[in-house]
C-alpha atoms as an extended CHARMM CRD file, in Angstrom:
* protein
*
       171  EXT
         1         1  MET       CA             82.5030000000       94.6580000000       85.0260000000  PROA      1               0.0000000000
         2         2  GLU       CA             83.9190000000       98.0140000000       84.3830000000  PROA      2               0.0000000000
         3         3  THR       CA             85.3470000000      100.1680000000       87.1980000000  PROA      3               0.0000000000
         4         4  ALA       CA             83.4030000000      103.1490000000       87.8360000000  PROA      4               0.0000000000
         5         5  PRO       CA             85.0330000000      106.6210000000       87.9640000000  PROA      5               0.0000000000
         6         6  PHE       CA             84.7520000000      107.3640000000       91.0630000000  PROA      6               0.0000000000
         7         7  VAL       CA             86.2450000000      104.1210000000       92.2470000000  PROA      7               0.0000000000
         8         8  GLN       CA             89.0700000000      103.7250000000       90.0600000000  PROA      8               0.0000000000
         9         9  ALA       CA             89.8090000000      107.5780000000       91.5100000000  PROA      9               0.0000000000
        10        10  LEU       CA             89.5270000000      106.4650000000       94.7170000000  PROA      10              0.0000000000
        11        11  ILE       CA             91.8290000000      103.4650000000       93.9810000000  PROA      11              0.0000000000
        12        12  LEU       CA             94.4020000000      105.5940000000       92.1540000000  PROA      12              0.0000000000
        13        13  SER       CA             94.6110000000      108.4490000000       95.2000000000  PROA      13              0.0000000000
        14        14  ALA       CA             93.3010000000      107.4470000000       98.6170000000  PROA      14              0.0000000000
        15        15  PHE       CA             95.7590000000      105.0130000000       99.5540000000  PROA      15              0.0000000000
        16        16  PRO       CA             98.8140000000      106.6850000000       97.8870000000  PROA      16              0.0000000000
        17        17  PHE       CA             98.1580000000      109.9500000000       99.2570000000  PROA      17              0.0000000000
        18        18  LEU       CA             97.1930000000      108.6800000000      102.7370000000  PROA      18              0.0000000000
        19        19  LEU       CA            100.5630000000      106.8380000000      102.7430000000  PROA      19              0.0000000000
        20        20  VAL       CA            102.9270000000      109.7050000000      101.8400000000  PROA      20              0.0000000000
        21        21  PHE       CA            100.4330000000      111.9910000000      104.3110000000  PROA      21              0.0000000000
        22        22  ALA       CA            101.3780000000      109.6510000000      107.2180000000  PROA      22              0.0000000000
        23        23  GLY       CA            104.6210000000      109.1720000000      106.2270000000  PROA      23              0.0000000000
        24        24  VAL       CA            105.6170000000      113.0160000000      105.9690000000  PROA      24              0.0000000000
        25        25  SER       CA            103.5690000000      113.7840000000      109.3810000000  PROA      25              0.0000000000
        26        26  ASP       CA            105.7810000000      110.7100000000      111.4570000000  PROA      26              0.0000000000
        27        27  LEU       CA            109.0750000000      112.1280000000      109.9810000000  PROA      27              0.0000000000
        28        28  ILE       CA            107.9070000000      116.0640000000      110.9090000000  PROA      28              0.0000000000
        29        29  THR       CA            105.8180000000      115.3750000000      114.2040000000  PROA      29              0.0000000000
        30        30  MET       CA            106.7240000000      111.2540000000      115.0010000000  PROA      30              0.0000000000
        31        31  LYS       CA            104.0870000000      110.7930000000      114.9690000000  PROA      31              0.0000000000
        32        32  ILE       CA            101.2440000000      109.0280000000      112.7200000000  PROA      32              0.0000000000
        33        33  SER       CA             97.2120000000      110.7580000000      113.3610000000  PROA      33              0.0000000000
        34        34  ASN       CA             94.3250000000      107.4240000000      113.9290000000  PROA      34              0.0000000000
        35        35  ARG       CA             92.4630000000      109.5530000000      111.6500000000  PROA      35              0.0000000000
        36        36  ILE       CA             94.9710000000      107.9150000000      109.1490000000  PROA      36              0.0000000000
        37        37  SER       CA             94.1220000000      104.2880000000      109.9340000000  PROA      37              0.0000000000
        38        38  ILE       CA             90.5400000000      105.1770000000      110.4010000000  PROA      38              0.0000000000
        39        39  LEU       CA             90.7790000000      106.3310000000      106.7730000000  PROA      39              0.0000000000
        40        40  LEU       CA             92.4700000000      103.3610000000      105.6700000000  PROA      40              0.0000000000
        41        41  VAL       CA             90.1400000000      100.9920000000      106.9210000000  PROA      41              0.0000000000
        42        42  ALA       CA             87.4560000000      103.4000000000      105.9450000000  PROA      42              0.0000000000
        43        43  THR       CA             88.2670000000      104.0880000000      102.2080000000  PROA      43              0.0000000000
        44        44  PHE       CA             89.2000000000       99.9160000000      102.0180000000  PROA      44              0.0000000000
        45        45  LEU       CA             86.0210000000       98.8720000000      103.4550000000  PROA      45              0.0000000000
        46        46  VAL       CA             84.3170000000      101.4890000000      100.2980000000  PROA      46              0.0000000000
        47        47  LEU       CA             86.1490000000       99.9600000000       97.4700000000  PROA      47              0.0000000000
        48        48  ALA       CA             85.7650000000       95.7250000000       98.8820000000  PROA      48              0.0000000000
        49        49  PHE       CA             81.8740000000       96.4830000000       98.5220000000  PROA      49              0.0000000000
        50        50  ALA       CA             82.1770000000       98.5180000000       95.4810000000  PROA      50              0.0000000000
        51        51  LEU       CA             83.9960000000       95.6150000000       93.8970000000  PROA      51              0.0000000000
        52        52  GLY       CA             82.3890000000       93.0320000000       94.6010000000  PROA      52              0.0000000000
        53        53  LEU       CA             84.4300000000       91.2710000000       97.1460000000  PROA      53              0.0000000000
        54        54  SER       CA             82.9800000000       88.6110000000       98.5990000000  PROA      54              0.0000000000
        55        55  LEU       CA             82.7020000000       88.2080000000      102.4520000000  PROA      55              0.0000000000
        56        56  GLU       CA             84.5190000000       86.1340000000      102.9090000000  PROA      56              0.0000000000
        57        57  GLN       CA             87.7250000000       87.8410000000      100.7600000000  PROA      57              0.0000000000
        58        58  ILE       CA             86.9810000000       90.4400000000      103.4680000000  PROA      58              0.0000000000
        59        59  ALA       CA             87.1920000000       88.2110000000      106.3000000000  PROA      59              0.0000000000
        60        60  TRP       CA             90.3980000000       87.3550000000      105.0330000000  PROA      60              0.0000000000
        61        61  HSD       CA             91.8460000000       90.9140000000      104.6780000000  PROA      61              0.0000000000
        62        62  PHE       CA             90.6700000000       91.3910000000      108.1070000000  PROA      62              0.0000000000
        63        63  GLY       CA             92.4280000000       88.4560000000      109.5410000000  PROA      63              0.0000000000
        64        64  ALA       CA             95.4640000000       89.5530000000      108.2980000000  PROA      64              0.0000000000
        65        65  SER       CA             95.3370000000       93.3770000000      109.7250000000  PROA      65              0.0000000000
        66        66  ALA       CA             94.4980000000       91.5650000000      113.4790000000  PROA      66              0.0000000000
        67        67  LEU       CA             97.7250000000       89.2420000000      112.9940000000  PROA      67              0.0000000000
        68        68  VAL       CA             99.5180000000       92.0780000000      112.3200000000  PROA      68              0.0000000000
        69        69  LEU       CA             98.0640000000       94.6530000000      114.7800000000  PROA      69              0.0000000000
        70        70  ALA       CA             98.5970000000       91.7910000000      116.9960000000  PROA      70              0.0000000000
        71        71  ILE       CA            102.1250000000       91.7070000000      116.4730000000  PROA      71              0.0000000000
        72        72  GLY       CA            102.6120000000       95.1270000000      116.2650000000  PROA      72              0.0000000000
        73        73  PHE       CA            101.0170000000       95.8750000000      119.6040000000  PROA      73              0.0000000000
        74        74  VAL       CA            104.0270000000       93.7420000000      121.1210000000  PROA      74              0.0000000000
        75        75  MET       CA            106.6680000000       95.5130000000      119.4990000000  PROA      75              0.0000000000
        76        76  PHE       CA            105.1190000000       98.3080000000      120.7590000000  PROA      76              0.0000000000
        77        77  ALA       CA            105.0440000000       97.0150000000      123.8050000000  PROA      77              0.0000000000
        78        78  PHE       CA            108.7060000000       96.4440000000      123.6450000000  PROA      78              0.0000000000
        79        79  GLY       CA            109.2680000000       99.5660000000      122.6800000000  PROA      79              0.0000000000
        80        80  TRP       CA            110.2030000000       98.6700000000      119.3310000000  PROA      80              0.0000000000
        81        81  ILE       CA            107.4610000000      100.8200000000      117.7230000000  PROA      81              0.0000000000
        82        82  GLY       CA            104.6990000000      103.6400000000      118.0090000000  PROA      82              0.0000000000
        83        83  GLY       CA            101.5800000000      102.9810000000      118.3610000000  PROA      83              0.0000000000
        84        84  GLY       CA            100.6220000000      105.1900000000      115.5810000000  PROA      84              0.0000000000
        85        85  ASP       CA            103.2170000000      102.7980000000      113.5260000000  PROA      85              0.0000000000
        86        86  ALA       CA            101.3690000000       99.5290000000      114.4640000000  PROA      86              0.0000000000
        87        87  LYS       CA             97.9160000000      100.9810000000      113.6610000000  PROA      87              0.0000000000
        88        88  LEU       CA             99.1680000000      102.2580000000      110.2060000000  PROA      88              0.0000000000
        89        89  ALA       CA            100.7810000000       98.4790000000      109.5780000000  PROA      89              0.0000000000
        90        90  ALA       CA             97.4260000000       96.9810000000      110.4220000000  PROA      90              0.0000000000
        91        91  ALA       CA             95.5280000000       99.4590000000      108.2600000000  PROA      91              0.0000000000
        92        92  ILE       CA             98.1530000000       98.7030000000      105.3200000000  PROA      92              0.0000000000
        93        93  ALA       CA             98.0970000000       95.0630000000      106.1150000000  PROA      93              0.0000000000
        94        94  LEU       CA             93.7350000000       95.2730000000      105.4690000000  PROA      94              0.0000000000
        95        95  TRP       CA             94.1910000000       96.4490000000      102.3750000000  PROA      95              0.0000000000
        96        96  PHE       CA             96.9090000000       93.8270000000      100.9760000000  PROA      96              0.0000000000
        97        97  GLY       CA             94.9530000000       90.8930000000      103.2530000000  PROA      97              0.0000000000
        98        98  SER       CA             96.7080000000       87.5600000000      103.2310000000  PROA      98              0.0000000000
        99        99  GLU       CA             98.1420000000       87.7450000000       99.5190000000  PROA      99              0.0000000000
       100       100  LEU       CA            100.4100000000       90.5740000000      100.0250000000  PROA      100             0.0000000000
       101       101  THR       CA            100.8040000000       91.2020000000      103.5390000000  PROA      101             0.0000000000
       102       102  PHE       CA            104.0470000000       89.2700000000      103.7780000000  PROA      102             0.0000000000
       103       103  ASP       CA            105.5870000000       91.0730000000      101.3770000000  PROA      103             0.0000000000
       104       104  PHE       CA            104.9080000000       94.3930000000      102.3820000000  PROA      104             0.0000000000
       105       105  ALA       CA            105.9300000000       93.2330000000      106.0780000000  PROA      105             0.0000000000
       106       106  LEU       CA            109.4300000000       91.9840000000      104.5770000000  PROA      106             0.0000000000
       107       107  LEU       CA            110.2650000000       94.7660000000      102.1770000000  PROA      107             0.0000000000
       108       108  SER       CA            108.8910000000       97.4530000000      105.3490000000  PROA      108             0.0000000000
       109       109  ALA       CA            111.5880000000       96.0280000000      107.1400000000  PROA      109             0.0000000000
       110       110  VAL       CA            114.3940000000       96.9560000000      104.8420000000  PROA      110             0.0000000000
       111       111  PHE       CA            112.9780000000      100.4470000000      104.5060000000  PROA      111             0.0000000000
       112       112  GLY       CA            113.4890000000       99.9440000000      108.2120000000  PROA      112             0.0000000000
       113       113  GLY       CA            116.8650000000       98.9000000000      108.1890000000  PROA      113             0.0000000000
       114       114  GLY       CA            118.0740000000      101.3060000000      105.6500000000  PROA      114             0.0000000000
       115       115  LEU       CA            116.6380000000      104.0040000000      107.0580000000  PROA      115             0.0000000000
       116       116  THR       CA            117.7380000000      103.1750000000      111.0030000000  PROA      116             0.0000000000
       117       117  LEU       CA            121.2340000000      103.1000000000      109.3820000000  PROA      117             0.0000000000
       118       118  PHE       CA            120.9320000000      106.6640000000      107.4740000000  PROA      118             0.0000000000
       119       119  ILE       CA            119.3720000000      107.9900000000      111.0110000000  PROA      119             0.0000000000
       120       120  LEU       CA            122.4060000000      106.4530000000      112.8880000000  PROA      120             0.0000000000
       121       121  MET       CA            125.2770000000      107.4310000000      110.3440000000  PROA      121             0.0000000000
       122       122  ALA       CA            123.3400000000      110.8600000000      110.4220000000  PROA      122             0.0000000000
       123       123  ARG       CA            123.1330000000      111.1970000000      114.6640000000  PROA      123             0.0000000000
       124       124  GLN       CA            126.9700000000      109.8770000000      114.8550000000  PROA      124             0.0000000000
       125       125  ARG       CA            128.0260000000      112.8380000000      112.3930000000  PROA      125             0.0000000000
       126       126  ASN       CA            125.9130000000      115.3890000000      114.8370000000  PROA      126             0.0000000000
       127       127  LEU       CA            124.7650000000      117.1860000000      111.9750000000  PROA      127             0.0000000000
       128       128  ALA       CA            121.7430000000      118.2900000000      114.0000000000  PROA      128             0.0000000000
       129       129  ILE       CA            123.9560000000      121.3130000000      115.2590000000  PROA      129             0.0000000000
       130       130  PHE       CA            123.6180000000      122.8500000000      111.6970000000  PROA      130             0.0000000000
       131       131  PHE       CA            120.0480000000      122.4780000000      111.7580000000  PROA      131             0.0000000000
       132       132  HSD       CA            118.8840000000      123.9740000000      114.6640000000  PROA      132             0.0000000000
       133       133  LYS       CA            116.6420000000      126.2670000000      113.1430000000  PROA      133             0.0000000000
       134       134  ILE       CA            114.4920000000      123.7390000000      111.6360000000  PROA      134             0.0000000000
       135       135  GLU       CA            112.8210000000      122.2220000000      114.9310000000  PROA      135             0.0000000000
       136       136  TRP       CA            111.7890000000      118.9920000000      112.9910000000  PROA      136             0.0000000000
       137       137  LEU       CA            114.9390000000      118.1320000000      111.5420000000  PROA      137             0.0000000000
       138       138  GLU       CA            116.7790000000      119.1170000000      114.6960000000  PROA      138             0.0000000000
       139       139  ARG       CA            114.6220000000      117.0340000000      116.7030000000  PROA      139             0.0000000000
       140       140  PHE       CA            114.9370000000      114.0420000000      113.5840000000  PROA      140             0.0000000000
       141       141  LEU       CA            118.8100000000      114.4050000000      113.6240000000  PROA      141             0.0000000000
       142       142  SER       CA            119.5530000000      115.0430000000      117.3560000000  PROA      142             0.0000000000
       143       143  GLY       CA            118.6880000000      111.3930000000      118.8870000000  PROA      143             0.0000000000
       144       144  ARG       CA            115.9880000000      112.7780000000      121.4270000000  PROA      144             0.0000000000
       145       145  LYS       CA            113.4100000000      110.4700000000      119.5140000000  PROA      145             0.0000000000
       146       146  GLY       CA            113.5450000000      107.2720000000      117.8140000000  PROA      146             0.0000000000
       147       147  VAL       CA            113.4670000000      106.3680000000      114.2500000000  PROA      147             0.0000000000
       148       148  PRO       CA            109.9290000000      107.7790000000      112.3020000000  PROA      148             0.0000000000
       149       149  TYR       CA            109.3940000000      104.3930000000      110.9420000000  PROA      149             0.0000000000
       150       150  GLY       CA            106.1790000000      105.5150000000      109.2500000000  PROA      150             0.0000000000
       151       151  ILE       CA            108.3610000000      106.2300000000      106.5330000000  PROA      151             0.0000000000
       152       152  ALA       CA            109.7410000000      102.8470000000      105.9740000000  PROA      152             0.0000000000
       153       153  LEU       CA            105.8770000000      101.2570000000      106.4630000000  PROA      153             0.0000000000
       154       154  SER       CA            104.4110000000      103.7350000000      103.6840000000  PROA      154             0.0000000000
       155       155  ALA       CA            107.5650000000      103.1240000000      101.0610000000  PROA      155             0.0000000000
       156       156  GLY       CA            107.0950000000       99.6960000000      101.4970000000  PROA      156             0.0000000000
       157       157  ALA       CA            103.4020000000       99.1970000000      101.0090000000  PROA      157             0.0000000000
       158       158  LEU       CA            103.6530000000      102.1510000000       97.9760000000  PROA      158             0.0000000000
       159       159  MET       CA            105.9870000000       99.4290000000       96.4750000000  PROA      159             0.0000000000
       160       160  ILE       CA            103.6890000000       96.6450000000       97.0140000000  PROA      160             0.0000000000
       161       161  TYR       CA            100.9200000000       98.8140000000       95.8310000000  PROA      161             0.0000000000
       162       162  PRO       CA            100.7760000000       98.4550000000       91.9290000000  PROA      162             0.0000000000
       163       163  GLN       CA            100.6930000000       94.5320000000       92.6130000000  PROA      163             0.0000000000
       164       164  SER       CA             97.3670000000       94.6460000000       94.6260000000  PROA      164             0.0000000000
       165       165  LEU       CA             94.3090000000       93.4840000000       93.6250000000  PROA      165             0.0000000000
       166       166  TRP       CA             93.3080000000       97.1360000000       93.7060000000  PROA      166             0.0000000000
       167       167  MET       CA             95.2180000000       97.9870000000       90.8360000000  PROA      167             0.0000000000
       168       168  ALA       CA             94.4070000000       94.7410000000       89.0490000000  PROA      168             0.0000000000
       169       169  SER       CA             90.9060000000       95.8100000000       89.1620000000  PROA      169             0.0000000000
       170       170  LEU       CA             91.7240000000       98.5730000000       86.9360000000  PROA      170             0.0000000000
       171       171  PHE       CA             93.4130000000       96.9580000000       84.3590000000  PROA      171             0.0000000000
């Protein structure tokens, strides 16, 4: 069965666009809007039905998402990540299901570690004094807030996405 052009366009654009938006938003504002996670869930459902995923397959995707959300909330409770990060990670896991969620989490952790080290080194060099007129960059470098982990989540997801069933449906 050939995939409809509208479905192909959604597969190629919606997930990557929303993740880039989430990463940039987190970098600039240190927040990830709930709307991004809601749009990811809604687009997943549209594509799941458009591609004819079975209810069992959809349930497995929701199971992976629920597990990631539970782990994310524990991490949020300990102050390790923000609530937006937990919700974004769960929405991403919904797209990857049980097949690719571990790979996504592992790659995101690697990117997150690298990002954290970069930020700590930049903050140690006190670069914020050079960027005091650019509010978001000064905030990012000053150490007043944590790490915009949405960047790492988005990067990990974008690296895994070409291996997903969504991209496989196009070829």
